[in-house]
C-alpha positions in Angstrom: 111.2 -20.8 202.6 112.7 -22.9 204.8 116.6 -23.2 205.6 117.6 -26.2 202.8 115.6 -23.9 200.0 117.8 -20.5 201.4 121.0 -22.6 201.1 120.4 -23.8 197.8 119.3 -20.1 196.6 123.1 -18.7 198.3 125.4 -18.8 195.2 122.3 -17.1 192.6 121.9 -14.2 195.5 125.4 -13.4 195.6 125.4 -13.7 191.9 122.4 -11.2 191.2 121.3 -14.0 189.5 118.0 -14.9 192.1 114.4 -15.5 190.5 112.1 -12.4 191.3 109.9 -15.0 193.0 112.2 -16.1 195.2 113.8 -12.6 196.6 110.6 -11.8 198.9 111.2 -15.3 201.4 114.6 -15.1 201.0 114.9 -11.9 202.4 112.7 -12.5 204.9 114.4 -15.1 205.5 118.1 -14.4 205.7 116.0 -11.2 208.2 115.0 -13.5 211.2 116.9 -16.6 210.8 120.7 -16.5 212.2 122.0 -19.6 211.1 121.2 -19.1 207.6 122.6 -15.3 208.0 125.9 -16.3 208.9 125.9 -19.2 205.7 125.2 -16.4 203.5 128.1 -14.0 205.7 130.3 -17.2 205.1 129.7 -18.0 201.8 129.7 -14.1 200.5 133.0 -13.7 202.3 134.4 -16.8 200.8 133.3 -16.3 196.5 133.6 -13.1 197.0 136.8 -12.3 199.1 138.7 -14.7 196.7 138.1 -12.7 193.7 139.1 -9.3 195.4 142.3 -11.6 196.4 143.3 -12.9 192.7 142.9 -9.2 191.8 144.7 -7.5 194.9 142.0 -5.6 195.2 141.0 -3.8 198.6 137.1 -4.7 200.3 135.6 -4.3 202.7 133.0 -7.4 202.4 130.8 -7.8 205.6 129.5 -3.9 204.7 129.0 -4.6 201.0 127.4 -7.4 201.6 124.8 -5.3 203.9 124.2 -3.4 201.5 123.7 -6.4 199.2 120.9 -7.1 201.5 119.5 -3.5 202.0 119.3 -3.3 198.4 117.3 -6.7 197.9 115.0 -5.3 200.7 114.6 -2.0 199.1 113.7 -4.1 195.7 111.5 -6.4 197.4 109.5 -2.7 199.4 109.1 -1.5 196.3 107.7 -4.2 194.1 104.8 -4.7 197.3 104.2 -1.0 196.9 103.6 -1.6 192.5 101.5 -4.5 193.2 99.4 -2.6 195.7 99.0 0.5 193.2 98.3 -2.0 190.4 95.7 -3.7 192.3 94.1 -0.3 194.0 94.0 0.7 189.3 92.0 -2.9 188.4 89.8 -1.7 191.4 89.1 1.7 190.4 88.4 0.5 186.6 86.3 -1.7 187.6 84.2 0.7 189.7 84.0 3.3 186.7 83.1 0.4 184.1 80.1 -0.9 186.6 79.1 3.1 187.0 79.7 3.5 183.3 77.7 0.0 182.4 75.0 1.5 184.8 74.9 5.1 183.7 74.3 3.5 180.4 71.3 0.9 180.9 69.1 2.8 183.7 
């Protein structure tokens, strides 16, 4: 994901509407690009700050944004683990099928 694509997806990330397939690239990009990390912080602070001010609520938006990015990172890691488990199950199933066919036809 490049910076232009990242910036386009910031509102979706802020509102929890980012497509699942884009989340890994989004998280990876924000971890490695300081300019985009700053842009995300600015847009998050602006969006959430205005909402909180209108409601009269107190807030710690920097901490909340860090938590939001951390949660997204955990989701990406969990999906990667699930993908790995699924691939291993597929491989195991193929091996069992081949062994079964071998036993039946030998």
